C-alpha positions as CSV (number, residue, x, y, z in Angstrom):
1,D,-19.6,-10.2,133.1
2,I,-19.1,-10.3,136.1
3,V,-15.5,-11.3,136.8
4,T,-14.0,-9.3,133.6
5,G,-16.3,-6.5,134.0
6,E,-17.3,-6.6,130.5
7,P,-20.5,-6.1,128.8
8,Q,-22.1,-9.2,127.5
9,R,-25.0,-9.1,125.5
10,F,-28.1,-12.5,126.0
11,G,-28.1,-14.5,123.6
12,L,-31.0,-17.4,123.3
13,H,-30.4,-20.2,121.4
14,E,-33.8,-21.7,120.1
15,G,-34.4,-24.7,118.0
16,L,-30.8,-26.3,119.4
17,G,-31.4,-30.1,119.0
18,R,-30.5,-32.7,121.8
19,D,-26.9,-32.8,121.1
20,E,-26.4,-29.4,120.7
21,A,-27.9,-28.3,123.5
22,L,-25.5,-31.2,125.4
23,R,-22.9,-29.8,123.7
24,R,-22.9,-26.6,124.6
25,W,-23.8,-27.1,127.9
26,D,-20.8,-28.8,128.5
27,E,-18.9,-26.0,127.0
28,G,-20.8,-23.6,129.2
29,T,-19.9,-25.1,131.9
30,A,-16.5,-25.5,131.4
31,E,-16.6,-22.0,130.5
32,I,-18.1,-21.1,134.0
33,D,-15.3,-23.1,136.1
34,A,-12.5,-21.2,134.5
35,L,-14.5,-18.1,135.5
36,W,-15.0,-19.3,138.7
37,A,-11.5,-19.5,139.7
38,R,-10.9,-15.9,138.0
39,L,-13.7,-14.4,141.1
40,D,-12.1,-12.6,143.6
41,P,-14.3,-12.4,146.2
42,A,-13.9,-9.0,147.1
43,R,-16.0,-8.1,144.1
44,F,-19.6,-10.1,145.7
45,A,-20.7,-7.1,146.7
46,E,-19.9,-4.5,144.2
47,R,-22.7,-3.8,142.0
48,C,-22.5,-4.5,138.4
49,T,-25.1,-4.0,135.5
50,V,-25.9,-8.4,134.0
51,F,-26.6,-8.6,129.8
52,G,-26.8,-4.6,129.6
53,S,-30.0,-5.0,131.8
54,F,-29.9,-6.5,135.2
55,E,-28.1,-3.8,137.9
56,G,-27.3,-5.3,141.6
57,T,-24.5,-6.6,143.3
58,V,-23.0,-9.5,142.1
59,I,-23.5,-11.8,145.4
60,G,-27.6,-10.8,144.0
61,H,-26.8,-12.1,140.5
62,L,-25.6,-15.4,141.3
63,L,-27.9,-16.2,144.0
64,Y,-30.4,-14.8,141.2
65,A,-29.1,-17.7,138.9
66,I,-29.0,-20.3,141.6
67,D,-32.6,-19.5,142.5
68,N,-33.7,-19.6,138.8
69,E,-31.8,-22.9,138.4
70,V,-33.5,-24.4,141.1
71,H,-37.0,-22.8,140.0
72,H,-36.2,-24.3,136.1
73,R,-35.6,-28.0,137.6
74,G,-38.4,-28.2,139.2
75,Q,-40.4,-26.9,136.7
76,L,-38.9,-29.6,134.1
77,Y,-39.7,-32.5,136.8
78,V,-43.1,-31.7,137.5
79,Y,-43.5,-32.0,133.1
80,L,-42.1,-35.0,132.9
81,R,-44.0,-36.6,136.1
82,A,-47.6,-35.1,134.3
83,L,-45.7,-37.5,131.1
84,G,-45.7,-40.2,133.0
85,V,-41.3,-40.3,133.3
86,E,-39.8,-40.0,136.4
87,P,-37.1,-38.0,137.0
88,P,-33.7,-39.1,138.0
89,P,-33.4,-38.3,141.6
90,F,-33.2,-34.2,142.7
91,W,-29.7,-34.9,144.4
92,S,-28.0,-37.3,141.7
93,R,-25.9,-35.0,139.4
94,D,-24.7,-37.7,137.3
């Protein structure tokens, strides 16, 4: 991973129920918070491979993750509105 340099496998978790998905989201958030605190900013320019396949710089991978989250959040808003469900304001993180 980006913090430790140890290879990580990418795994999909298909078929999770809502409660399990939210529980794992919370666990993942806590793990990300802990890892972020350990990340040395000097590593941002270093090259690394994530998920055993994707080569690039640490900052490049971080920016991709942010762009990917924004993209998928936008998709979700479009789908919810198409179903007649008004999503929460995009600026709300509650």
